[in-house]
N, C-alpha and C positions, 0 to 999 in steps of 0.2 A: 164307605161308612162316613158318618157325619163328622163335621169339624165343629169343635166346641170351644168357647171362651168361658172360663169360670173364675169368679171372684171368691174370696174366702177359702181358697183351696188348701191352705195350711192349717185350717182348723181341724179338729178331730174328725168331724163328719165330712168336711170338705176334702181331706186327703183320701179318705175311703171312697168317696164319690168319684174323685179324679182317677184313682187307681183302678176302680172297677170299669170305668169308661175306657181307659187305656187297655185293660184286659180284653175288652169286647171289640177292640179294633178302632176305637174312636181316635181322632186326632185332637188332642187337648192342649189348650194354651192357658196356663194359669197366670193370673194377673196379680201383681203386688204393687204397693206404693213405695216399698222400701225393701229391696232384696239384700241390703248390706247389713242391716241390724236385725238379726234373727235370734229368738230365744232358743234355749237348749231343746225345748219341746218341739219347736218348729224344725230345728236342724234334724232332730231324730226322725220326724215324719218325712222330711225331704229325703233323707238318706234311705229310709224304708222304700220309698217309691222309686228312687234312682237305682236301687239294686237291680230291679227288673227293667227300668227305663232310664238308662244313663243320659239320654238326650232329651229327657222331659223338659218341655219349654216352660220356664218360670220367668216371666218377663215383667219389666217395669211398665206402669200404666202409660207413660208417655210414648212407649214403643208400640202400643197396640194399633195405631193407625196403619202400621206396616202390614198388618194381617188382613187378608181378603177372603171372600167367599165363606164366611162363617154361617153355619146353619143354626146353631143353638148358642144362646147366651144363658149361663146359669148365674143368676144374681144371688149367690149364696153368702157373700160377705156382708157384714153389717157392723156398725160401731157398737161394741158391747160394754166397754169400760168395766166398772164394777156393777154388773147387771142386776144384782140383788139389792143394791143400795136404794133405799126409799127416796133418796135425793138424786137419783139417776137423772142426768140432764137430757131431756127428750129433744129439745131444740138442737143441741149440739150433736146428738146422735143422728138426727135427720140431716143436718148440714153435712156431716162427714160422709155419711153413707150415700146420699144423693149426689154429692160432688163426683163420686166415682161412677155410680150406676147410670146417672143421666148422660154422662159423657159416652159411656159404652152403648147405651140405647141409641144415641144419635149417630154413633159410628156404624151400627149394623141395623138399620131400620127394617130390613127384610127378614131378619132372623126370628126364630121362635125363642121366647123368653120363659125361663123357669125361675120363679120367685120363691125363695125359701121363707116360709112363715113359721109360726110356732103355735102349739096348742094352747098356750097361756094368753094369747091375745084376747081382747074383748070380743064376745060373740063368736068365738071360734071353737071348732071341734064340737064335742057332744058331752052332756052331763047335766049339772044342776040347771034349773030353770033360769036362774040369774047368772048368766055366763059373763061375769065381770073380768076385767083385766087383773092378772096376778100382781103386777107392779108397773112402774113407769117404763121399764124396758119393754115389757110386753105391749104397752100402749104405743111406744115408738115403732115397734114392728108393724102394727096395724096401720099406722099413719104412713110408713114407708111404702107399704103395699098399695095404699090409695094413690100415692104419687106415681108409683110405677104403672098403675092402671091408666092414669092420665097420659103418661109419656109414651107408652107402647101403642102408637096410633094404629098399628096393623091389627090390634086386637088379639094377636097370637101370644097370649100370656097365660101360663098355668101357675097356680099357687100350690106349692108342696108344703104341707103343714107338718113340721117336725114333732115327733113324740119325744121321749127320753131315750136317746141311743146309748148303748154301752158296749164295751169291748176293748180290744187291743188299741193302744195309743190314746186312750181316753185321758182327758184332763183329770186332775185329782178332785173328784166329786164324790158321789154317794158310794160307789163301789170302792173307790180309793180309800175312803174313810173306813169302810169295813176291813179292808186288807191291812191298813196301818194299825188299827186297833187290835186285830187278831195277832199281828206280828209282835206286838208288845205284850201279849198275854192278857189283854183286856177283853171285856165283853162290850161290843158296840151297842150304843143306845139308839133305838129307832124312835126319834122324837115325835114324828108325825105318822104313827103306824096306820091310821085309818084313812088317809088320803088314798083315793083310787086314781091310779095313773096308768100310763101306757109305756112299757119299756120294750125296746126292740134291739136285738143284737145288731151291731153295726154292719157286719157283712151282709146280713139279710136286708137291712135297710138300703145299703148301697146298691144291691141288685134290684131292689124294688124301685129305687130312684131311676136307674138307667132303663128299666123296663117301662116305667111310666113315661119317660121322655120318648122312647121309641113309639109307644102307642100314640102319644100326642103328635109326633111328626107324621104318623100314618093317617090319623083321623082329623087333625086340626081342631078338635073340639077345645073350646075354652072352658076350663073347669078348675075345680079344687080337688086335691087328693089328700086323704088323711091316713097315712100308713100306720098299721097296728099289728101287735103281736101278743105280748103278755099284759092283758088287762086285769089288774089285781091291786090290792092294797099295797102300800109301801112295805108293810110287815111281811106280807105274803111273798113279795118279790125278794126281800132280803132273805127270807127263809129258803126260797128257791136257789138263790145265789150261794147261800151257806151250804146247802145240800150238795150242790155241784162241786164246790170247793173241797168239801170233805171227801166226796166220792172219788175225785180225780187225784187228790194229793195225799189222802190218808190222814190229814191233820184235823183233829176234832176242834170245831169252833162253835161258839154260842152267840145268842142275841138276847137283848133285853128291850122290852117295850113298855114304857109307862102308860098310864091312863092318858087318853088324848081327848081333850075337851075344847080347846081353843083352836078355831079354824081361821087362820089369817089369809088363807087362799081358798078358792072354791074347793069343796070336799071331793067332788067327783068331776073329772075332766079327762076325756080319753078320745082317741081316734076310732075310726070304724072300718077302714078299708084293709081287710086282712091281707098282709103282704103275700102270703103263699097262694092267694087267688091268682096272681099273675107270675109269681116267682116259682118256677118248677125245679124239682130235684135239689132243693136246699137241704143240706145234711145238718140237722140240728145237733146231733151228737158231736160231729166234727167241729161245728161252730163253738160249742161249749168247751171242747177240749182246747181249742186255740185261746179262748177267753181265759180259761183257768190256768193254762200254761203261762201266759203273760202275768196273770195275777200272782201266781206262785213265785215268779221271778221277782216281782215287786215286793212280795212278802219277804223274800230272802234279802233283798236290798235294804228294806226297812230294818231288818235285824242286824245288818252288818255295822 
């Protein structure tokens, strides 16, 4: 089985990608710039993966030259800072991200490279005719990809365009907001109900990610992949999540959605490669049970 180096492995999606590759027999080396200063969320993710893989290799960047015969490099890490900030520093994000990725590209010139992009980049994914960047962070992602294309001289580079993943070990984002509001007896307000987006359960996305890499290794095609699952409005996704939460926990929850007229981001932006076209035997009901089980636990923690 392949040997992989992955950056950004302690992010929400990164830890799931790493765990899924390990489950499939991959040899994975996760790279960090500082393994001594870890947030509680990162500690929780590392403990989760180490339950099954106590010898999981989580190494400092400077130790990476000791590793040989790497087949795949997953360039999943990127400088995020406060990524929604309109004053996000693009140049600093490029500097910090490329310092790591270019060193790794130079270390393993014969490897296949998987670059993680995002649907919110300029001219990325599918939707409104004017596919503008959502924000400076999204612009930085597009510029980093252009640099990676220049640096991977072998041409063996695949771009994996992230949708909105959700599920266990997620950061406190949209679904976390729903859970926190429900736990306080409040009705969450869906402020942008009409945006059309693409939400994918993280376990399905992780399996799609590894399946995509296997296909890339077998074919060598240089291409872009846009993983997709639930293409719907923000309100429709929130209603889907609420129905699942209510069904699996027996707790009645509600939502509120005001009129939505101002569009600060493109209204319609989604992916198009349906994950289950290449991921076989994914159990949707089991996936949701795991998602809501953790959500229910967080619900009770918020109430404590």
